[in-house]
Backbone bond lengths (Angstrom), bond angles and torsions (degrees), N, CA, C in turn:
res aa  C-N    CA-C-N  psi(-1)  N-CA   C-N-CA  omega(-1)  CA-C   N-CA-C  phi
1 M - - - 1.473 - - 1.531 108.96 -
2 P 1.344 120.53 128.57 1.468 122.31 179.53 1.527 110.82 -68.97
3 T 1.318 115.09 150.83 1.465 120.30 178.12 1.516 109.98 -83.47
4 V 1.364 114.86 172.37 1.469 119.70 178.28 1.523 109.99 -63.69
5 A 1.321 117.14 -39.62 1.465 120.23 179.76 1.525 110.81 -62.48
6 E 1.317 117.72 -42.10 1.459 120.82 179.52 1.525 111.14 -65.65
7 I 1.329 116.47 -39.10 1.466 119.93 178.81 1.527 110.30 -65.49
8 L 1.344 117.24 -44.61 1.465 120.39 179.50 1.522 111.12 -63.26
9 K 1.331 116.09 -38.90 1.460 119.22 -179.43 1.516 111.11 -68.22
10 S 1.331 117.43 -35.72 1.468 120.53 179.19 1.518 111.97 -69.28
11 T 1.345 117.26 -21.94 1.465 120.53 179.05 1.528 113.01 -90.96
12 G 1.369 117.23 0.46 1.457 119.02 174.38 1.512 115.38 117.26
13 F 1.323 119.57 -5.88 1.461 121.50 179.07 1.533 109.61 -73.40
14 T 1.337 115.40 144.48 1.467 120.36 176.36 1.522 109.53 -86.76
15 D 1.342 115.15 168.99 1.468 119.50 179.08 1.528 111.44 -63.05
16 E 1.345 115.90 -36.44 1.467 119.60 179.35 1.518 110.92 -66.21
17 Q 1.334 116.88 -42.27 1.465 120.20 179.41 1.523 111.07 -65.99
18 I 1.326 115.82 -38.47 1.469 118.92 179.53 1.524 110.53 -67.58
19 A 1.360 115.28 -38.34 1.459 118.90 179.85 1.519 111.91 -67.12
20 A 1.353 116.69 -24.92 1.460 120.67 -178.76 1.519 112.52 -77.04
21 F 1.338 118.02 -12.52 1.465 120.15 179.98 1.531 110.19 -67.03
22 D 1.314 115.17 153.69 1.460 121.58 178.28 1.526 108.88 -66.42
23 P 1.329 119.77 125.98 1.480 121.30 179.44 1.515 112.78 -57.70
24 K 1.319 116.49 -33.97 1.472 118.59 178.52 1.532 110.61 -63.99
25 A 1.336 115.61 -39.87 1.471 118.86 178.79 1.523 110.59 -65.32
26 I 1.354 116.00 -41.36 1.465 119.23 178.45 1.526 110.37 -61.42
27 T 1.343 115.47 -42.93 1.470 119.38 179.04 1.525 111.51 -62.42
28 A 1.345 114.90 -41.33 1.475 118.74 179.44 1.525 110.64 -65.25
29 F 1.339 116.02 -41.83 1.459 120.12 178.54 1.526 110.79 -62.79
30 N 1.347 116.33 -40.11 1.465 119.42 177.66 1.530 111.06 -61.74
31 G 1.344 115.51 -39.29 1.461 119.05 177.51 1.516 111.95 -63.89
32 V 1.341 116.36 -40.71 1.475 120.10 178.36 1.515 110.51 -64.05
33 L 1.348 116.40 -43.73 1.462 119.70 179.58 1.526 111.25 -63.56
34 T 1.318 116.24 -41.49 1.461 119.88 179.75 1.528 110.74 -62.23
35 T 1.320 114.96 -44.55 1.477 119.03 178.99 1.522 110.90 -63.26
36 A 1.334 115.97 -43.42 1.472 119.64 -179.89 1.521 110.99 -63.68
37 E 1.362 116.40 -40.49 1.459 119.03 179.41 1.524 110.71 -65.83
38 Q 1.342 116.95 -39.89 1.460 119.88 178.35 1.524 111.06 -63.86
39 E 1.336 115.77 -42.59 1.466 119.27 178.85 1.529 110.81 -64.71
40 R 1.353 115.65 -38.93 1.469 118.31 179.32 1.523 110.81 -65.33
41 A 1.364 116.15 -42.88 1.463 119.57 178.42 1.530 110.82 -63.34
42 A 1.349 116.05 -40.30 1.468 119.36 178.98 1.523 111.01 -64.68
43 A 1.343 116.23 -39.96 1.465 119.69 179.01 1.521 110.74 -65.76
44 A 1.363 116.67 -41.16 1.457 119.93 178.42 1.528 111.15 -63.76
45 E 1.335 115.83 -42.08 1.465 119.74 178.66 1.525 111.15 -64.91
46 S 1.336 115.29 -39.70 1.472 118.88 178.07 1.519 111.23 -64.59
47 A 1.360 115.83 -41.40 1.463 119.36 178.91 1.529 110.90 -65.09
48 K 1.366 116.14 -40.29 1.458 119.91 178.07 1.518 110.94 -63.09
49 K 1.323 116.22 -42.95 1.464 119.97 179.91 1.524 110.92 -65.50
50 A 1.336 115.93 -39.81 1.467 119.16 179.00 1.527 110.78 -63.98
51 E 1.343 116.84 -39.33 1.456 119.79 178.37 1.524 111.30 -66.20
52 E 1.340 115.97 -41.43 1.467 119.02 177.21 1.531 111.05 -62.43
53 E 1.328 116.45 -40.73 1.467 119.57 178.23 1.525 111.10 -65.34
54 R 1.355 115.71 -37.64 1.476 118.68 178.95 1.524 110.92 -65.17
55 V 1.351 115.79 -43.43 1.466 119.51 179.37 1.525 110.39 -64.40
56 A 1.342 116.08 -42.17 1.464 119.43 179.43 1.525 111.29 -64.63
57 A 1.337 115.78 -40.32 1.468 119.56 179.05 1.523 110.79 -64.94
58 K 1.355 115.74 -39.44 1.467 118.82 178.88 1.522 110.51 -65.65
59 A 1.347 116.47 -41.99 1.461 119.67 178.45 1.523 111.02 -63.85
60 A 1.333 116.12 -40.30 1.461 119.66 178.53 1.522 111.44 -65.57
61 Q 1.337 115.14 -39.24 1.470 118.88 178.60 1.525 110.90 -64.59
62 D 1.361 115.85 -43.89 1.460 119.22 178.50 1.527 110.69 -62.26
63 A 1.354 116.56 -41.41 1.463 119.66 179.79 1.529 111.06 -65.10
64 A 1.342 115.49 -39.79 1.466 119.00 178.95 1.526 111.14 -65.17
65 E 1.349 115.87 -41.97 1.470 119.15 178.53 1.518 110.81 -64.12
66 L 1.360 116.15 -40.88 1.454 119.38 178.44 1.524 111.01 -63.00
67 A 1.332 116.68 -43.73 1.463 119.99 178.83 1.526 111.19 -62.92
68 Q 1.332 115.40 -40.07 1.463 118.81 179.17 1.523 111.19 -63.70
69 R 1.361 115.91 -42.86 1.465 119.08 179.06 1.525 111.05 -66.35
70 A 1.356 116.27 -37.34 1.463 119.42 178.62 1.533 110.99 -64.84
71 N 1.338 117.14 -42.86 1.465 120.67 178.42 1.523 111.44 -63.41
72 K 1.330 115.04 -41.87 1.469 118.41 179.83 1.528 110.89 -65.24
73 E 1.346 115.39 -41.93 1.460 118.96 178.36 1.521 111.39 -62.27
74 F 1.343 115.76 -43.85 1.463 119.12 179.36 1.521 111.10 -62.70
75 Y 1.336 116.04 -40.94 1.474 119.60 -179.71 1.527 110.84 -67.07
76 D 1.375 115.52 -46.03 1.471 118.96 -176.19 1.521 112.34 -70.60
77 Q 1.345 116.25 -38.78 1.465 118.96 -172.45 1.526 113.85 -96.20
78 T 1.308 117.12 -16.73 1.471 118.95 -177.20 1.527 112.50 -117.27
79 I 1.333 115.81 -57.28 1.469 119.11 -173.56 1.523 111.30 -69.23
80 V 1.351 116.29 -51.40 1.472 119.15 -176.80 1.528 111.58 -61.14
81 P 1.363 119.80 -49.52 1.471 118.05 177.67 1.526 112.70 -60.12
82 S 1.359 116.71 -36.66 1.468 118.75 179.24 1.517 111.16 -65.02
83 L 1.346 116.03 -44.57 1.467 119.21 179.05 1.518 110.94 -62.18
84 N 1.349 115.16 -46.01 1.469 118.38 179.65 1.528 110.95 -63.28
85 G 1.359 115.56 -39.95 1.465 118.54 -179.86 1.519 112.52 -66.11
86 W 1.327 115.53 -43.84 1.471 118.26 179.22 1.521 111.14 -65.13
87 E 1.326 116.48 -38.07 1.472 118.55 179.36 1.523 110.57 -64.44
88 T 1.340 115.29 -44.39 1.466 118.40 179.12 1.520 111.20 -64.52
89 Q 1.343 114.55 -43.06 1.461 118.82 179.92 1.537 111.55 -64.79
90 E 1.341 114.79 -37.86 1.464 118.29 179.15 1.520 111.12 -63.40
91 Q 1.335 116.88 -43.25 1.459 119.99 178.71 1.533 111.07 -64.12
92 A 1.360 115.20 -39.70 1.468 118.21 179.29 1.519 110.97 -65.40
93 L 1.347 115.79 -40.75 1.461 119.07 179.26 1.528 111.39 -65.69
94 K 1.315 117.25 -41.77 1.463 120.16 178.07 1.522 110.96 -61.08
95 T 1.331 115.22 -42.52 1.470 118.61 179.24 1.516 110.93 -65.05
96 E 1.347 115.36 -43.14 1.469 119.74 -179.76 1.526 110.94 -63.71
97 I 1.347 116.42 -40.99 1.478 120.02 179.49 1.524 110.73 -65.11
98 A 1.328 116.10 -43.24 1.472 119.27 179.65 1.522 111.04 -62.65
99 N 1.345 116.86 -41.94 1.471 120.37 178.73 1.522 110.95 -65.60
100 A 1.361 115.10 -40.78 1.469 117.66 179.90 1.529 111.44 -64.97
101 K 1.328 116.87 -40.05 1.463 120.19 177.67 1.521 110.90 -63.44
102 A 1.337 115.73 -41.37 1.469 118.08 -179.71 1.524 111.27 -64.95
103 V 1.351 115.59 -41.75 1.477 119.25 179.03 1.527 110.21 -65.13
104 A 1.356 115.70 -42.31 1.471 118.68 -179.58 1.526 111.19 -63.55
105 A 1.328 116.69 -41.51 1.462 119.96 178.94 1.524 111.12 -64.27
106 F 1.360 115.82 -38.21 1.473 119.20 179.80 1.516 110.63 -63.91
107 Y 1.370 115.16 -49.52 1.468 117.23 -178.56 1.526 112.43 -68.86
108 E 1.311 117.01 -30.61 1.466 119.12 177.05 1.527 110.51 -65.32
109 T 1.304 116.01 -41.15 1.466 120.33 178.01 1.524 110.63 -65.28
110 Q 1.352 115.58 -43.18 1.458 119.21 178.72 1.526 111.83 -62.81
111 A 1.354 116.36 -42.53 1.472 119.35 -179.40 1.524 111.83 -65.58
112 K 1.329 116.42 -38.87 1.455 120.05 179.35 1.527 110.94 -64.14
113 A 1.335 115.75 -43.46 1.465 119.38 179.14 1.524 111.51 -66.05
114 A 1.339 115.35 -36.65 1.471 118.95 179.58 1.526 110.98 -67.28
115 K 1.350 116.62 -38.84 1.468 119.51 177.57 1.522 110.44 -63.84
116 E 1.349 115.78 -42.61 1.461 118.91 -178.71 1.531 111.12 -65.69
117 S 1.334 116.87 -31.50 1.469 120.47 -179.29 1.515 111.85 -85.69
118 G 1.299 118.73 -8.12 1.453 122.00 178.99 1.506 113.84 89.09
119 F 1.335 119.49 4.27 1.465 120.69 178.34 1.531 111.32 -73.33
120 I 1.299 118.14 -27.80 1.467 122.55 179.58 1.515 106.85 -123.71
121 A 1.320 116.45 140.21 1.458 120.86 -179.73 1.515 110.16 -60.34
122 A 1.304 113.99 146.64 1.465 118.80 -177.03 1.508 112.03 -67.67
123 D 1.364 116.29 -25.87 1.460 118.61 -179.38 1.539 112.62 -95.89
124 A 1.322 117.44 16.86 1.482 120.22 178.70 1.524 108.74 -65.63
125 P 1.362 116.63 142.42 1.485 119.97 -178.26 1.523 111.15 -64.72
126 T 1.278 113.71 147.62 1.466 119.67 178.58 1.540 110.27 -99.87
127 F 1.316 116.75 166.14 1.481 122.40 -178.77 1.526 110.63 -72.31
128 T 1.318 115.12 128.57 1.472 120.86 178.27 1.519 108.55 -117.79
129 P 1.324 119.32 115.57 1.477 120.22 -178.93 1.518 111.45 -67.95
130 T 1.339 115.86 146.16 1.466 121.78 178.99 1.526 109.58 -92.25
131 A 1.325 113.78 153.44 1.472 119.25 179.81 1.536 109.96 -75.27
132 P 1.328 117.40 142.86 1.475 119.72 179.42 1.518 111.24 -66.53
133 V 1.312 114.83 144.45 1.470 121.15 179.46 1.526 108.98 -94.73
134 A 1.338 116.97 122.26 1.467 120.92 179.63 1.528 109.98 -74.43
135 P 1.314 117.83 141.01 1.471 119.84 177.98 1.517 111.06 -64.08
136 V 1.311 115.55 144.62 1.464 122.03 -176.96 1.532 109.19 -85.49
137 R 1.323 115.11 135.14 1.458 120.89 177.94 1.527 109.77 -111.42
138 G 1.341 115.85 152.57 1.447 121.61 178.26 1.509 111.53 -88.54
139 E 1.395 115.64 -168.93 1.454 120.78 -177.68 1.528 111.58 -64.98
140 G 1.315 117.47 -35.85 1.461 120.35 -179.27 1.499 114.18 -82.06
141 G 1.337 118.14 2.95 1.452 120.81 -179.76 1.508 113.89 89.05
142 K 1.352 117.17 0.74 1.468 120.05 179.77 1.516 109.89 -86.82
143 F 1.336 115.84 152.28 1.454 121.11 176.93 1.520 109.56 -66.42
144 V 1.319 115.47 139.38 1.459 121.19 179.20 1.518 108.56 -81.03
145 A 1.339 115.58 137.65 1.456 120.17 -178.56 1.513 110.82 -65.24
146 G 1.334 114.72 147.99 1.460 119.29 176.89 1.501 111.24 137.61
147 G 1.324 115.17 150.19 1.452 119.07 174.53 1.505 114.10 87.77
148 G 1.311 118.29 -5.47 1.457 120.41 176.68 1.495 112.36 72.02
149 G 1.324 118.34 -62.08 1.450 120.85 -176.61 1.503 114.19 -91.36
150 T 1.326 117.53 2.20 1.457 119.93 -178.77 1.515 110.11 -65.50
151 P 1.331 118.99 130.17 1.466 119.93 179.51 1.522 110.99 -58.26
152 G 1.305 115.89 133.97 1.454 121.64 179.23 1.507 114.13 89.85
153 S 1.343 118.42 -8.42 1.453 119.73 -179.86 1.519 109.90 -69.22
154 P 1.346 117.96 131.73 1.466 119.50 178.40 1.511 110.96 -70.16
155 T 1.284 116.44 142.18 1.461 122.25 178.39 1.520 109.32 -119.52
156 F 1.271 116.86 151.33 1.464 122.37 -179.09 1.515 109.05 -124.73
157 K 1.318 114.67 127.47 1.456 120.45 177.01 1.520 108.39 -124.99
158 M 1.297 117.03 127.93 1.463 121.37 179.28 1.522 111.00 -61.34
159 E 1.312 116.78 -32.31 1.458 121.03 179.60 1.530 111.13 -63.54
160 D 1.366 115.66 -41.97 1.467 118.74 177.98 1.522 111.16 -64.22
161 F 1.318 117.75 -40.69 1.464 121.54 179.29 1.524 110.73 -62.50
162 E 1.323 116.78 -44.66 1.465 120.60 -179.89 1.528 111.24 -64.55
163 N 1.329 116.11 -39.16 1.462 119.22 179.05 1.522 111.42 -64.48
164 R 1.341 117.52 -44.14 1.459 120.62 179.46 1.524 111.08 -65.17
165 L 1.315 116.75 -41.35 1.465 119.98 178.82 1.529 110.88 -63.06
166 G 1.329 115.58 -43.16 1.464 118.83 178.69 1.518 112.12 -64.42
167 N 1.338 116.88 -41.81 1.466 119.86 178.15 1.521 111.53 -63.81
168 G 1.344 117.03 -39.98 1.459 120.31 179.11 1.520 111.96 -63.48
169 M 1.327 117.48 -44.38 1.473 120.60 178.48 1.524 110.94 -65.18
170 D 1.326 115.75 -40.58 1.476 119.21 178.62 1.528 110.78 -62.63
171 N 1.339 116.87 -43.07 1.462 120.01 178.46 1.524 111.77 -62.84
172 G 1.332 116.97 -41.81 1.459 120.45 -179.69 1.523 112.04 -63.93
173 F 1.333 116.85 -47.79 1.469 119.87 178.75 1.523 110.87 -63.01
174 W 1.307 116.44 -40.08 1.475 119.56 179.94 1.519 110.97 -62.82
175 A 1.335 118.09 -45.38 1.473 121.37 -178.34 1.523 111.10 -61.77
176 V 1.345 117.05 -44.24 1.474 120.64 -178.71 1.525 110.82 -65.55
177 Q 1.322 116.94 -48.96 1.461 120.87 -176.63 1.525 111.66 -67.18
178 E 1.320 117.11 -41.09 1.459 120.05 -177.94 1.524 110.81 -67.73
179 Y 1.334 117.20 -39.45 1.472 119.63 179.26 1.526 110.04 -66.57
180 Q 1.335 117.72 -42.23 1.459 120.18 178.51 1.527 111.27 -64.80
181 R 1.314 117.10 -38.62 1.472 120.00 -179.08 1.521 111.57 -66.37
182 L 1.339 116.63 -39.55 1.455 120.36 -174.72 1.523 113.01 -87.90
183 S 1.360 117.91 -14.89 1.468 120.63 -177.95 1.515 112.76 -111.69
184 G 1.312 117.93 12.67 1.458 119.79 177.63 1.514 113.80 76.54
185 G 1.338 118.38 32.82 1.454 121.19 175.31 1.515 114.89 91.87
186 Q 1.329 119.37 8.36 1.456 120.87 179.60 1.533 110.51 -75.81
187 F 1.346 115.10 157.58 1.452 120.13 -179.12 1.536 110.79 -82.88
188 L 1.325 115.31 152.12 1.465 121.27 178.34 1.529 108.62 -64.90
189 P 1.344 118.93 124.13 1.466 120.19 -173.89 1.533 114.45 -71.59
190 D 1.333 118.87 -20.94 1.463 122.06 -178.08 1.524 109.89 -117.83
191 S 1.312 115.78 155.35 1.461 120.57 177.71 1.527 110.55 -75.72
192 I 1.331 114.87 159.09 1.465 119.77 -179.33 1.527 110.34 -66.77
193 S 1.333 117.09 -38.23 1.467 119.46 -179.77 1.527 111.41 -64.68
194 K 1.351 116.35 -39.05 1.462 119.66 178.30 1.526 110.60 -65.17
195 L 1.320 116.54 -43.05 1.468 120.09 178.97 1.521 110.87 -63.67
196 A 1.341 116.37 -37.99 1.464 119.80 178.89 1.526 110.80 -64.44
197 E 1.355 116.69 -41.33 1.462 119.89 177.81 1.530 111.21 -64.60
198 E 1.332 116.95 -43.52 1.466 120.01 179.43 1.526 111.28 -64.24
199 A 1.334 116.83 -40.78 1.464 119.78 178.88 1.526 110.80 -64.20
200 S 1.349 116.17 -40.66 1.464 119.47 178.40 1.523 111.38 -65.89
201 F 1.344 116.65 -39.15 1.461 120.16 179.47 1.522 111.15 -64.88
202 N 1.337 116.81 -39.12 1.462 121.44 -179.08 1.524 112.99 -85.46
203 K 1.347 117.12 3.77 1.469 121.86 176.30 1.528 111.42 56.94
204 L 1.334 115.62 43.71 1.451 120.98 178.98 1.523 109.57 -126.24
205 P 1.326 118.26 148.79 1.464 119.56 172.32 1.530 110.17 -58.52
206 F 1.331 116.00 149.78 1.470 120.62 -173.85 1.526 111.47 -56.07
207 K 1.323 117.75 -49.51 1.463 120.75 -176.46 1.529 111.66 -66.60
208 D 1.314 116.93 -37.99 1.471 119.49 177.92 1.520 110.90 -64.08
209 Y 1.333 116.92 -42.08 1.466 119.73 -178.88 1.529 111.10 -66.78
210 V 1.335 117.32 -44.75 1.480 120.54 -179.33 1.525 110.12 -63.72
211 A 1.327 117.07 -42.68 1.464 120.09 179.45 1.526 111.19 -63.04
212 R 1.340 116.93 -37.34 1.466 120.33 178.96 1.530 110.99 -71.93
213 K 1.338 117.55 -41.38 1.466 120.97 -176.23 1.520 111.71 -65.02
214 Y 1.322 117.69 -42.96 1.465 121.43 -176.23 1.529 113.09 -99.81
215 D 1.334 117.41 9.13 1.469 122.39 176.31 1.526 110.87 54.20
216 F 1.326 116.42 54.12 1.460 120.16 178.61 1.526 111.64 -61.94
217 G 1.341 116.04 -33.73 1.465 118.86 -179.98 1.520 111.62 -64.01
218 G 1.347 117.28 -44.64 1.459 120.78 179.16 1.518 111.93 -65.61
219 K 1.340 116.69 -40.95 1.465 119.99 179.11 1.528 110.80 -65.39
220 Q 1.327 116.60 -39.19 1.467 119.81 178.88 1.529 110.72 -64.89
221 A 1.351 116.24 -40.18 1.465 119.61 178.53 1.529 110.79 -64.64
222 A 1.351 117.17 -38.77 1.468 120.23 178.76 1.519 110.85 -65.43
223 L 1.334 117.38 -41.55 1.469 120.10 177.54 1.524 111.19 -64.04
224 Q 1.329 116.14 -39.89 1.457 119.98 178.84 1.520 111.20 -64.05
225 A 1.350 116.33 -42.34 1.463 119.85 178.45 1.522 111.33 -63.57
226 K 1.341 116.63 -40.57 1.469 120.10 179.10 1.523 111.03 -65.48
227 A 1.340 115.92 -41.08 1.462 119.50 178.73 1.530 110.93 -62.50
228 E 1.345 116.93 -41.58 1.460 119.76 178.15 1.524 111.58 -65.51
229 A 1.355 116.86 -39.85 1.460 119.60 178.24 1.524 111.48 -64.90
230 D 1.344 116.50 -40.79 1.468 119.96 177.76 1.524 111.08 -64.38
231 M 1.329 116.16 -38.70 1.460 118.99 179.69 1.528 110.82 -65.59
232 K 1.358 116.24 -42.20 1.466 119.58 178.47 1.534 110.80 -63.07
233 A 1.338 115.82 -41.37 1.459 119.49 179.42 1.527 110.96 -64.45
234 K 1.330 116.42 -39.05 1.464 120.18 179.19 1.528 110.95 -65.67
235 I 1.338 115.94 -42.84 1.469 119.42 179.41 1.527 110.39 -63.79
236 A 1.350 116.26 -41.74 1.467 119.85 178.73 1.517 111.05 -64.39
237 A 1.345 116.72 -40.56 1.465 119.87 179.71 1.527 111.13 -65.45
238 E 1.332 116.09 -41.09 1.469 119.26 178.82 1.527 111.28 -66.49
239 A 1.337 116.72 -33.58 1.464 119.58 -179.47 1.524 111.96 -72.36
240 T 1.323 117.47 -36.00 1.471 121.00 -177.11 1.520 113.16 -92.35
241 A 1.334 117.62 -9.12 1.471 120.13 -177.11 1.534 112.63 -57.82
242 P 1.363 120.55 -45.79 1.474 119.06 -179.96 1.531 112.53 -60.57
243 Y 1.335 117.30 -40.02 1.464 119.92 -179.13 1.525 110.81 -69.45
244 E 1.330 116.97 -38.61 1.460 119.40 177.57 1.523 110.92 -64.56
245 Q 1.334 116.73 -40.28 1.462 119.35 177.78 1.520 111.16 -64.75
246 K 1.336 116.38 -38.28 1.467 119.93 178.67 1.530 110.39 -64.91
247 M 1.325 117.05 -40.55 1.458 120.49 177.32 1.524 111.25 -64.30
248 K 1.325 117.22 -39.14 1.460 120.14 177.09 1.523 111.21 -64.28
249 D 1.346 115.99 -40.93 1.462 119.02 178.82 1.523 110.90 -64.09
250 L 1.350 116.64 -42.94 1.469 119.56 178.54 1.526 111.06 -64.56
251 E 1.332 115.63 -41.46 1.459 118.58 178.58 1.527 111.23 -62.93
252 K 1.326 117.34 -39.91 1.459 120.90 177.56 1.525 111.64 -65.70
253 E 1.353 115.50 -38.49 1.465 119.32 178.83 1.528 111.06 -64.77
254 W 1.352 116.53 -45.26 1.463 119.91 179.71 1.527 111.42 -67.83
255 Q 1.306 116.71 -33.98 1.459 119.93 176.87 1.528 110.74 -63.90
256 G 1.351 115.95 -41.08 1.465 119.49 176.60 1.518 112.15 -62.84
257 K 1.345 115.46 -41.21 1.465 118.73 179.27 1.530 111.17 -65.41
258 L 1.339 116.02 -41.38 1.466 119.11 179.00 1.517 111.29 -64.18
259 E 1.317 117.16 -41.32 1.462 120.07 178.67 1.526 110.62 -65.22
260 A 1.335 116.73 -40.27 1.469 118.99 178.26 1.524 111.05 -64.39
261 K 1.354 115.77 -40.57 1.464 119.40 178.67 1.523 111.64 -65.75
262 A 1.337 115.85 -40.56 1.456 119.37 178.45 1.513 111.56 -64.80
263 K 1.333 115.54 -38.18 1.466 119.25 177.53 1.518 111.27 -64.50
264 E 1.343 116.09 -41.19 1.465 120.10 179.78 1.532 111.32 -63.00
265 V 1.345 115.29 -44.18 1.470 119.27 179.59 1.516 110.82 -65.26
266 S 1.355 115.99 -39.93 1.461 119.74 179.75 1.519 111.43 -64.40
267 E 1.350 115.52 -40.79 1.469 118.75 -179.50 1.520 112.29 -69.31
268 R 1.333 116.81 -30.45 1.461 119.74 178.66 1.528 111.97 -64.70
269 G 1.315 114.94 -33.87 1.469 118.30 -179.03 1.503 113.39 -100.18
270 G 1.338 118.37 7.26 1.456 121.27 -177.68 1.516 113.03 -84.01
271 N 1.350 114.24 -171.81 1.460 120.89 -177.40 1.518 113.38 -98.07
272 N 1.348 117.55 -3.20 1.467 119.52 -179.50 1.517 109.13 -78.71
273 P 1.315 117.77 114.92 1.487 119.83 -177.44 1.513 113.47 -68.02
274 D 1.373 117.05 -18.87 1.467 119.42 -178.67 1.525 112.33 -74.10
275 V 1.337 117.85 -28.30 1.462 121.00 -176.62 1.520 112.10 -116.74
276 R 1.319 118.58 -13.21 1.453 121.13 -178.15 1.514 110.28 -72.51
277 R 1.315 116.03 136.38 1.461 121.38 -179.88 1.531 109.78 -71.63
278 A 1.313 114.96 136.52 1.477 120.20 -179.71 1.523 110.58 -67.25
279 A 1.313 115.40 139.91 1.458 121.17 -179.50 1.537 109.59 -128.90
280 I 1.329 116.03 149.80 1.473 121.34 -179.56 1.524 109.35 -72.29
281 S 1.316 117.57 133.40 1.462 121.90 -179.43 1.525 110.35 -67.46
282 E 1.326 114.27 137.93 1.455 120.91 179.18 1.535 112.42 -96.32
283 Y 1.315 115.19 6.81 1.469 118.17 -176.98 1.523 112.27 -60.24
284 P 1.350 121.32 -44.52 1.477 119.51 -179.68 1.528 111.78 -59.25
285 E 1.323 117.93 -38.76 1.460 120.52 -180.00 1.528 110.47 -68.00
286 I 1.348 115.55 -40.68 1.463 118.16 178.63 1.533 110.77 -64.67
287 K 1.326 115.92 -41.66 1.478 120.08 179.88 1.516 110.51 -63.46
288 K 1.324 116.87 -40.68 1.457 121.00 178.52 1.525 111.06 -63.90
289 A 1.382 115.88 -43.44 1.462 119.49 179.92 1.522 111.09 -64.17
290 V 1.334 117.94 -34.49 1.468 121.06 178.76 1.525 110.19 -68.24
291 A 1.350 114.66 -41.14 1.469 118.73 -179.68 1.526 111.26 -66.06
292 E 1.340 116.73 -35.62 1.471 120.12 -179.55 1.531 111.81 -80.57
293 G 1.310 116.64 -11.29 1.458 120.47 179.39 1.502 114.45 83.84
294 T 1.352 118.45 10.29 1.471 121.44 179.03 1.527 112.07 -88.15
295 R 1.302 116.03 -8.25 1.461 119.88 -179.95 1.516 108.70 -147.28
296 K 1.311 116.21 142.32 1.452 121.57 -179.57 1.512 109.64 -80.53
297 D 1.348 115.38 146.83 1.461 120.92 -179.65 1.517 109.05 -64.55
298 P 1.342 118.99 123.74 1.460 120.65 -179.79 1.519 113.25 -60.29
299 L 1.318 116.25 -28.09 1.452 118.01 -178.08 1.521 112.06 -71.95
300 N 1.317 116.38 -21.29 1.461 120.10 -179.08 1.534 112.64 -100.30
301 M 1.365 116.61 3.51 1.469 120.65 -179.44 1.520 111.27 -80.77
302 T 1.314 114.56 150.24 1.465 119.00 171.12 1.536 108.67 -79.86
303 R 1.313 115.27 176.08 1.459 119.48 -178.63 1.523 110.74 -64.64
304 E 1.346 115.93 -43.12 1.460 119.61 -179.91 1.524 111.13 -63.96
305 E 1.353 117.43 -38.82 1.466 120.47 -179.82 1.523 111.00 -67.15
306 R 1.331 116.71 -37.20 1.477 118.95 178.35 1.524 111.00 -65.68
307 Q 1.349 116.99 -39.13 1.465 119.53 178.71 1.520 111.40 -64.34
308 V 1.346 116.32 -41.10 1.460 120.02 178.04 1.514 110.77 -63.27
309 S 1.344 115.68 -43.01 1.471 120.26 -179.95 1.528 111.03 -64.93
310 M 1.342 115.97 -39.15 1.465 120.24 -179.18 1.534 110.36 -64.74
311 R 1.353 116.96 -45.13 1.458 119.84 178.61 1.526 111.40 -61.19
312 K 1.326 115.86 -38.44 1.451 119.50 179.11 1.516 111.48 -65.75
313 D 1.353 116.72 -40.61 1.469 120.28 178.16 1.531 111.27 -64.42
314 I 1.319 115.39 -39.24 1.483 119.10 179.65 1.523 110.52 -64.99
315 Q 1.331 116.62 -43.89 1.463 120.30 179.20 1.522 111.09 -62.50
316 N 1.342 116.28 -41.19 1.470 119.19 177.79 1.516 111.69 -63.79
317 S 1.352 115.38 -38.42 1.469 119.25 179.71 1.523 111.11 -65.71
318 I 1.332 116.30 -41.79 1.469 120.08 179.27 1.518 110.65 -64.99
319 A 1.348 116.81 -42.13 1.457 120.51 178.96 1.516 111.33 -62.78
320 A 1.337 116.18 -38.26 1.468 119.75 178.96 1.510 111.21 -66.07
321 N 1.360 116.75 -39.45 1.468 120.07 178.97 1.515 111.01 -65.70
322 E 1.327 116.38 -39.21 1.470 119.35 178.98 1.524 110.88 -65.31
323 E 1.325 117.01 -40.25 1.461 120.00 178.46 1.516 111.79 -64.10
324 S 1.355 114.61 -38.72 1.477 117.81 179.80 1.525 111.33 -66.29
325 K 1.372 116.57 -36.74 1.478 120.17 178.59 1.519 109.72 -66.07
326 V 1.341 116.75 -42.42 1.478 119.62 -179.60 1.520 109.51 -63.87
327 A 1.317 116.81 -41.81 1.472 120.46 -179.61 1.528 111.57 -64.66
328 A 1.369 115.66 -35.00 1.465 119.77 179.16 1.509 110.10 -71.15
């Protein structure tokens, strides 16, 4: 932190002038500067801490949202289908068991009656139910694939594969076209596979994640604002176009009149006798002035004297024209 003396010197005070200041005033000024510097440092530290807290809060919020989306995805895609599947399977098993018991009871009754009637030997073997086979699990506790109906066995459907492939291609084309439309034809900076991985990691649908990452909403609003501004400008231009054209026509008309007037004035003072305005000869006045001795005979003048006389006549003519304009 600079001292009071350094500040005064930087503003133009000399060492002698600074030394002449009251030491008590210098001490007081130093105290004010010290307090101000401490307050500034405290404010900077407070602002830094507030920014760190804001960043931490934002990170915590993002983490909480991600965890919430992950829990929802796990519940929707794992727990709910499992519960629904087990419930359906349980009902199917109960129905199958009830039907099997009914069939077994029917055939048992038929076999007993047949034995009593002598149609079946009395020592014929009877039906012995088999013990249920428990599904086999792997090292991780998951059901081992096989058997088709075994719980946990993975199934493959061509329809599901085609649907996922179609959705992936649709998402890729949408991301490329939408980014180019909103960015003025620029290429998508990230690959589709990378965006798909990021969307999966953040537990967001592909289109929602891409729109959030590249701020499609803000870009769309900017394009909309520009379109509205262009439309307003076009409407204003169409409204003022007739008046602007009328002003151009009037300006062209006045320009033509000015040029015609300038041409007329130029021709009046030119050397063409057909268009030059007739003027009264000044010879009698010049002859009179020569006779009275107020003007030298032009025929006896040298070249330099004629030029001086001509300039004087021109100046007198201009002065006379100015006086006539003022009088008018």
